[in-house]
N, C-alpha and C positions, 0 to 999 in steps of 0.2 A: 355909959349906959344908953344913951341916946343912939349911938353908933350900932350898939348891940340890936336894938330894936328895930332899927334900919334894915340890917343885915338879916335878921329873921324874915322882916317881912319880904326882902327880895329873893331870900331862898323860897319861901311860900310861893311869891308869884313865879318864880322860875319852874316849879313843879307844876303849878297849874298852867302854866304857858305850854309846858311840854305835852301834857296831856290835852289839852285843849287843840293844839296843833295836831296831833296825831287823830283826834276824834274829827276834825273837821276835812282834814286830808283824806281820810278813809271814812267817811260818814256812813258808807254801806256797813261797813264791818263794825262800826260803831253800834249802829242798828241791830246788826245780828247779836252783839254782845248783850244789847239790853233784853232782847228778844229770850236769849239763852238763860236769863235769870228766871223767867216764867211768870214775873209778878205783875206785868204790865199786859195786858189785852194787845193784841197784834195790831189793831186798829189805833191804838195809842203811842205805839213804839214812835213813829216819825215826831209826833209831838214831843214825847219824852225826851228824845235826843235833843231838839231844838231847846227845851227847858233846859237840859244839863250843861248846855253850850252855853246859854246866856248866864246862868247862875256864876259858871266856871270864870267866864270873861268878867263878870262884875267883881269877882272875887280878887282877881288879877289886878283889875284897874283899883280896886279899894286900897289893896295893899301897897301897890307902887305909889298913888297918891295920898295914901294917908288920909282915906276919906271914911265916913260912916262910923266913927267912932270904934267903940267895942263891938258894934255888930258886924263888922267884918271877920272878927275871930269867932264870933257865934256862928255865923253862916259857915265858914271855913271848918270848924270842928264839927258842926251838925252834918254837913255835907261828907266829911271824911267818916264819921260814925256810920252814917246811912251805907256809903261805900262797903265799909267793912263788914258791916251787917249782912249785906247782900251777897259779898263774896263768900263768909262764912255760910251762909245758907247754902250758897251753890257748891261751896265745898263739901257741904254734909250730903247733899244730892249726887253729885257726881264724882266727887274725890279730885277734883281740880283745886288746886290751891294757889292759882296764878291770875291774874287778870291781862287783858290786852289793852289796857289804859293808854299805855305809852307805845303803842304800834312797836316799831321796828327797833325803839330803843328799849331791847329785851331786859337787860340788868334790872330795868326799874318796875319791869311787871313781875319780878319774882319777889317774894316775901312782902306782899300786899299789905299785911297786918302789921308788920314792923315799920314799912314806910309811912303806912298813914298814922300809926302811933307817934312816929318821930314827927311828922308834920303837925299832929294835934299839940304835941308837946310844945314844938316851936310857935304854935299859934297863942296857947296859954301863956307861956313865958313873954312874949309880945305883947299881949294883953297887961302884963304885969310890969313892965318895965316904962320908965318915963316917955313920953311922946313929944314929937316936935313936928310941927307940919313943914316939911320940905318945900323949898319954893318949886313953882310950876316948872323951871328951867332944869332944876335938879331932878325932879321927877320924869322928865321927858328923857333925860341922860339915862336915867335907870331904866326905863321902858325900852329905850334903844339897846342897852347893854343886856336885858332880859332876852329881847328877840334874838339878839347876835347869838347868845349863848345857846339859846335854842336850836337856831339853825346849826351852830357848830356840832353840838351834840346829835342832831338828825342828821347831818353829813357824815360824821364818823361812823354812826350805827349803819347807816346806809351802806357806806365804803366796806364796814366790817362784814356786813349780810352779803353784798355782793361777792366778796372775796371766798366767803365760807361756799357761797353756791358755785362758785366756779371751781373751788377745790374738789368738789363731789362729782 
């Protein structure tokens, strides 16, 4: 049971790391995405982008290092509910049912509601499972693993995108 909680935490951290990486690498595109939702005044879009990045970074750290008790699940769930509501509102306004949260990792941009609901479920299940604080050394190993997997997924996605562009 302890391992299952930790596996769920790593999966959640991995998804947020992928999303965060894309937002940082394409900060301009992320700001355009925020402005497309039309809920934040244009002068607050840069601040909003930084706040989302900080919240996501804190979620990653809290899940990997098993910090902040149940507040990490609350923050994760709340953020995903907000993202889902914003996507739903944008979908109603524009008919677009995707997001660009994961940049070139396009398969993660499809079906945002299912993805977010799955991550919310993982977060709630993680909250209900028994906890044990990992050692700092193990947490750093997991952090390196999450970064390695993130870079690998980005590399594969970028390579796939390059091949599709060269084929056209």
